[in-house]
C-alpha positions in Angstrom: 48.7 80.7 119.0 51.8 81.4 121.1 53.6 78.5 119.4 52.8 79.9 116.0 54.2 83.3 116.9 57.3 81.7 118.3 57.7 79.5 115.2 57.4 82.6 112.9 59.9 84.6 115.0 62.3 81.7 115.1 62.1 81.1 111.3 62.7 84.8 110.6 65.7 84.8 113.0 67.2 81.6 111.4 66.6 82.6 107.8 69.6 85.0 107.5 71.9 82.4 109.0 71.6 80.1 106.0 74.5 80.3 103.6 74.6 79.2 100.0 76.4 75.9 99.6 78.4 75.5 96.4 79.0 72.0 95.2 81.7 71.7 92.6 82.8 68.5 91.0 86.6 68.1 90.8 88.5 65.8 88.5 90.9 64.7 91.2 91.4 65.0 95.0 94.5 67.1 94.2 92.5 69.6 92.3 90.0 69.8 95.2 92.9 70.3 97.6 94.3 73.1 95.4 90.9 74.8 95.2 90.5 74.6 99.0 94.0 75.9 99.6 93.4 78.8 97.2 90.1 80.0 98.6 91.6 79.8 102.1 94.6 82.0 101.1 92.7 84.6 99.0 91.0 87.5 100.8 87.5 88.5 100.2 87.7 92.1 98.9 84.3 93.0 100.3 84.7 91.6 103.9 88.4 92.3 104.0 89.0 90.3 107.1 87.7 87.0 105.8 89.1 84.6 103.2 87.0 83.5 100.2 86.0 80.2 101.8 84.5 82.0 104.8 82.7 84.8 103.0 79.2 84.7 101.6 79.5 88.0 99.7 78.6 88.0 96.1 82.1 88.9 95.0 83.5 86.1 97.1 81.1 83.6 95.3 82.2 85.0 92.0 85.9 84.6 92.9 85.4 81.1 94.1 83.6 80.3 90.8 86.5 81.9 88.9 89.0 80.0 90.9 87.2 76.7 90.2 86.9 77.5 86.4 90.6 78.3 86.2 91.6 75.1 87.9 89.2 73.2 85.6 91.0 74.8 82.6 94.3 73.3 83.9 95.8 76.4 85.4 98.2 76.0 88.3 97.8 77.5 91.8 100.4 80.1 90.9 98.6 81.1 87.7 95.4 81.6 89.6 97.2 83.7 92.3 98.9 85.7 89.6 95.6 86.4 87.9 93.9 87.5 91.1 96.9 89.8 92.0 96.9 91.3 88.5 93.2 92.0 88.7 92.8 93.0 92.3 96.3 93.9 93.6 98.3 92.5 96.5 95.5 93.1 98.9 93.8 89.9 97.7 96.6 87.9 99.3 96.6 87.2 103.0 100.4 86.7 102.8 101.6 89.3 100.2 104.8 88.6 98.4 108.0 90.2 99.8 108.8 92.9 97.2 109.6 96.6 97.0 106.0 97.8 97.4 105.4 95.6 100.4 108.7 96.1 102.4 106.9 98.4 104.9 104.1 95.9 105.3 106.5 93.1 106.2 109.2 95.0 108.1 107.0 97.7 109.7 106.0 95.7 112.8 109.6 94.7 113.5 110.8 98.3 113.1 108.0 99.5 115.4 109.0 96.8 118.0 112.7 97.9 117.9 111.6 101.6 118.3 109.4 100.8 121.3 112.1 98.6 122.9 114.7 101.5 122.4 112.3 104.0 124.0 111.6 101.7 127.0 115.3 101.0 127.6 116.0 104.7 127.3 113.3 105.5 129.8 114.4 102.9 132.3 118.0 104.1 132.1 116.9 107.7 132.8 115.0 106.5 135.8 118.1 104.9 137.3 120.1 108.1 137.3 120.3 109.8 140.6 118.5 113.1 140.7 120.7 116.1 141.5 119.1 118.3 144.2 120.2 121.8 144.9 121.8 122.2 148.3 119.7 125.4 149.0 116.5 123.6 148.2 117.5 120.7 150.4 118.2 123.0 153.3 114.9 124.8 152.8 113.0 121.4 152.8 114.7 120.4 156.0 113.8 123.7 157.6 110.1 123.2 156.6 110.1 119.7 158.1 111.6 120.9 161.3 109.1 123.7 161.5 106.3 121.2 160.9 107.7 118.9 163.7 107.9 121.8 166.2 104.3 122.8 165.7 103.0 119.4 166.7 
């Protein structure tokens, strides 16, 4: 009985881990390589942090099928990418093209790095400057120390 319960629990635990396997027939090894490269470079719009090859979302399956069909129709990789970008925007690309609308995306990290380096250098230089102490405050501090020493 215990084994039966364990078997049922194990099968219920394993069931969600199964993924659908798509088996496409390609006309040539080059077409298969193009397909694999495309689904590795295109982003799943549902998962957002996975490519099409790693996602099991329904939309990712549809996009893989669409990619396969376009390659079967004789379209090039660039034509497939252009279609996906026209339909879903630059977000579908893991490496968006360098154009006016993506300047900040490409240059933003470098600009942020330069800003942080500037602030760090400025802070370090400010720490190296000697601190000006008022002579009256220094005399008062010496007097307090002397009074403290004399009490001991």
